[in-house]
N, C-alpha and C positions, 0 to 999 in steps of 0.2 A: 640588771643585764649589762653585759659588756657592749661598749660601742664597736662599731664595725672596725674602726681604726686601731683600737686597743686590742681587740681579738686577733685581728690579722697580725699586728706587730708581735704579739705573744706567740702566735703560731710560727711566723717567718724566723724568729730568733732561734727556733729549735729545729728548722728544717736543715737536713744535711745537704751538703754539696757532693755529688757522685764522684768517683774516682775518674781519672783520664784514661784515654786510649789513644792508639794510633789508628788514623783512618786514611785511606787511599783518597787522592784528589777526586776521584769519580764518586765517592761516597761520602764526602765531608760537608756538602751543602746543608745549611740549617744548623749545624752544630756550632758550639762556642769554643773559640780558640783558647787553649790552656797554655800556650808558650809565646814568646816573643820571637818574631820573625824578621831577620836582617837579610838584606840584599847582598847576594854573593857576586851579582853581576850588575853593570850599568843597564837601565832601561831608558831610552833605546840604547843598544851597544855601540851605536855609531851615528854621525850626523847623516840624515836622510830626508828625502823630499816629502813634502806634505801633499803633494798632488802630482798629476800627470803634466809635464810640461818640458821646459828646457832649463837645464843648469847653466848659469851664465855669471860673468863678472859684472856686478850691478854698475860699475862704472861704464861699461860698454853699451848699456841700453838707457843711459840717462838722457831724458828729454825725448825719448822714442813716442811717436804717435801714429795715428792713422795716415795722416798726410806725410810724415816724415819718419818711416820706419827704420829701425836699427837692422842691419842685415848681417848676419854672423854665419860663420862656417859650422857645420855640424860634424864634430870629430868622432862621435860614436852614439850608440844608443845603450842605455843602462837599465836593464830590467831588475825587477825586484828579486832579490836572492842572489844576485851576481855583483861582484866587485868591479868598479870602474877600471879600465886599463889605460885611458889617456889622461893627460894633464890638459885643463882648460886655460888656453893662453889668450892674450889680447885678440878680440874680435871672434872668439870661438864660442861654441855652445855645445852642450851634450844632451841629446834627447834623453829624458829620464821618466821613470814610472813612479808612482806613489809608493812610498816606502823604500825605494832604492838607494843605495849609498851614494852621498854626494862626492863628486870627483875633486880631486885636488885643483886649486885654482879658482874654482866657482864659490860664489858667496851668496847666491840667491837662486831662486826658481821663478821662471815666468810660467804662468799657467797656459796651458795648451790653447784655451778658447781665444787668446789674444796674439795668436801667431798664425803663421802660414809657411807650411814647409814646401819648398821648391827645389826639388833635386838634393843636393848636398848644402843647400843654404837654407836659412829660416829667416823670415821676416817677422820682427817683433814689433808690436804697435802700442805697447804701454811699458812704462819704465818701472822698476822695481827697487826697493831700498834694499841695502845690505842686510843679509840674514832673513830677507822675506820669504815665506813658505818653506823654510827649512825647520826641521825638527833636530834638536841637538842632543849629542850624547848626554845621557843621564839627566835630561830635563825632567823626567817622570820620577825616576828613582836613582840615587846614586849608590854605588857599591858601598856597603857598610851601613847604610841607612836602616833604621828600624821601621818596617813597613806596616806591621801589624802588632798590636800589643795583645796581652791575655785579656779575655773578655769580649773579643770582638766576634760578632755573629758573622759566620761565612755565608754570605749571599753570592749570587753568580758573579759580581764584580770582584769579590775577594777570591773566588775560585779561580777566576780568570788571571788574577794577579799571582796566585800560587804557581800556575803554569809559567807565567813570565818569569818567576824567580826560580824556575827549574826545580820546584819543590813538589815531590811526586807523592809524599804523605806528610801528615800533619798531626800534632797532639792536640786533642780536643776533650772536653768533658763528655762524658756518656749521657745519652738521653735516658730519662727514667722509663722502666716497664712499670705499667700501672694495671693491677688487676681490678676489674670492674664487676661489682655484684649487685643485683637487685635482691630484695628480701620480702618475703610475705606470701601466704597461700592464697592471696587474692590475685595474684598475677598469672596471666595466661600467655604462654609463649606464642610467637608468631606462628600462623598456620593452623592453629587449633581453634575449634568452636568456642565461642564466648559464652560460657554457662552463666546462669543467674548469679548475681552477686560477685562476678569476677570482672577484672579489667585488664587490658592489655598492659604488657610489660614495655612501656616506652622509655622509662628513664634510662635503663641500661644502654640503649643504643644512643641516646642524646649524650650520655656520659662518655661513651666510647669515642664519638665524634668529637666532643670537647677535648678529650686527651690527645687525639690525633691533632686538632687544631692548635694545641698548646705546644706541639712538638714532642710529645710523649709517644710511647709505643704501648697501646692498649691491649689487655689480654682479657678476653670474654670469659668469665667464670660461671655465667649462668644465673640461675635463681636459687636463692637458699630459702628453703621452706620454714614454716614456724615449727622448727624442731631443733632443740639446742644442740643435740649431738651432730646432726648433719650441718647445721650452720656453722658449728665449730670446725667440723672437717673441712668445708669449703674456705672458710677463712684462713685455716692454717695452710692449706694447699696454695692459696692465692699468696700468702706471705712468702712461702718457699719458692714461688715461680717469679715474683715481681719485686721491685723496688718499693713499691707503695700500693695500698689498698684503698679503694673507694667503694663505700657501700651506700644504698639508697633506702630509706625507709627504717622506721623502728627507733627513731631517736626523739620523738615528741613525748611531752608528758602525758601519761595516761594511756600510751600505746602499749602493745604487747611488749614484754620486757626481755624476750630472748636475745635479740641483738644486743641490748645493753649488757645483759649478764654474760654473753659470750665475750664481747669486746673487753669487758672488765676482767674476765678470767685470764684473757691473753696477755694483758699487760696494763700499764697506767693509761687511763683515758680521762680526758676532760668532757664533760657533757655540758656544752654551753647554751646559754640563751643569749642570743645576740640582738641588740636593739635595731633591728632591720625587718623591713617587710618588702617582699615575702622572704622566708627563710630564718625565723627566730631560732628553732631548734637545730643544734648541731653538735657533732662529737668530733673530737680530734685527740689524737694521742700518737706517741712514738713507741712502737713495739719491736723489740730486737733491732733498734736503729733504723726502723722503716716507718714512715708516717702512715697513719690511718685516718681518713676522712669519712665521718658519718654524715651523710646528707639527708635532708628532709624527703619524705615520700612524694609529696605534690610535685608535679612535673616542673611547674615554673620555679618553685622554690629550691628544687634541686639544681636547675641550670643556672639560676642567679648566684647561689651559693658557690657553685663551682667556679663561676666567673670572678668572683669577689675574693675568694679565698684559695681554691685548688689550684686555679691557673697560676697565680704568682708563686706558689709553692712549687709546682712542677718546673717552673721556669728557673727559680733558685736551684733546684737540684741539678739542672742541666748546665749550671754555670753562668746563667744570665745574671746581670746586675740591674737592668731596667725591668722591673717586675710589674708594674701597674700601667693599665691603659691611660693615656692622657685625658685629663678633664678639661672642658672648656665651657664658656658661657653660651646658653641658647635661649632665645626669646620665646615665651610661651605663646601658643597660638589661641589657646582657650584657658579658661579659669580651671585651676585644679585645687582640691582640698585634701589635706591629710589629717583626719581626725584622730589618728592613732598616736600613741606615744613613742612611736619608732619612726626612724627614718624610712621613707618609701622609696624604693627603686622602682620607678614606674616605667613600663615598656612603652617606648615612643618611636615615632618616626622623625628622623632629623633630616632636614633639607636646608641647603644653602641658598640664600636669597640676598641679593644687594650686599654681599660681604659679611652677612652674618647667618648664624644657625637659626632656624625656626623649629620648634619642637611641638609635636602634636601627638597626644597619647593614642594608643591603639584600641581604645574602647574599655570595656570592663576589664578590672585588674586583678580578679580573683586568682589565687595561687594554682587553681586546677585548670585555668582557661589557657591552654597551650597555645592556642591560635593567637592569642595576643602577643605573644613572644615571636610567633612565626612572622607576623606582619611588622615587627620592630626591627629597626637597624642600630638602636641605641637605648640607653637608659638615662632618665632624668632623675635627679636626686631632690626629693621633696622633704624638708625638715618636718621633725614631728609637730603636729599641731597647728601646721600653716595653712593658710589660705592664700593662694597667689592668683593673680589676675592675668588676663591676656595682656602681653606687652612687657610683663616683668621678666627678669632673667633668672635662670636656675642653672646649676652645675649639670652637665651632661657628658656622656662618654658613649663612644661607638662600641658595638659589640664585635665587629670584625675589622 
């Protein structure tokens, strides 16, 4: 069996990065930048006040105090969005609002809270240093600077910066569209009576949500029955509509071979057994340049395999370079044993106490016990054949 690391690396080496597209500023959040962005303007474009107060010459308020205030003549009021009209000379001040342009002659701003306006005079009760409370031209970004490089994820701060750069659209990597299919006659759609021997189709909805969480665009392709012709039709339609296909069920040894036969007919597939629990049986291949992921049918196995394999693949397709969730050390709250010959990804509740993470499993860890994953906010990684005791540390990762 392949290790998780080897199988994932083999997969990621073949995952294609999608083409780029132009997107407007209001629709680019969450996308990955595909071009270098340079500033065409200084930010800020002029020296301005960092607060409401009075623009002064710092020398005129040197030594000012409550007992001995500096008294200056107010020559004008400068609101944000308007240019000053007066020069601040000796023993003068200009009332100024946050963000307003600094007047010529002034080299500092005294905050309003330490002043008292009396007619056309202002009493100032504290001194300021030269340049205090002033935001300077280009202190954030200088014209010509490279502000963002390719590979940058566009979060709200980056979108705000695009607006500051007068950038109405940007080149980004496309997000993958992902067809999601459940397989098997045993599955019952939502809203229908549950007949003997049948189970609810839960995996498709979980995978749909995981695709959304990974930044992809899911397409619900329904349930493929245990019929080769109909399964092939659904898979082909899925590949025509989407950049990738995810199936659930039909990849374990001894299971009905319809899914395997159809996938093999469509193109070159690898049917893997990965040394992990849950989720040993998996299928992966590239058909017509599009990745296909065959996930196990057990709900926990399906969700965990998606987290460890499909999520990083979808991120790569969308232009991301940081593909894996961070791992960290957590202290076990109870003893755990992994008698299996595979690495066990146990569902756990991770909490922070006194500067370290504490890990407590969510109870029985069967691959069909979906509630164990509902209770969890992370996974802890238990090596094969290991017995670990409370107080020992394990590798862990959050699920969100």
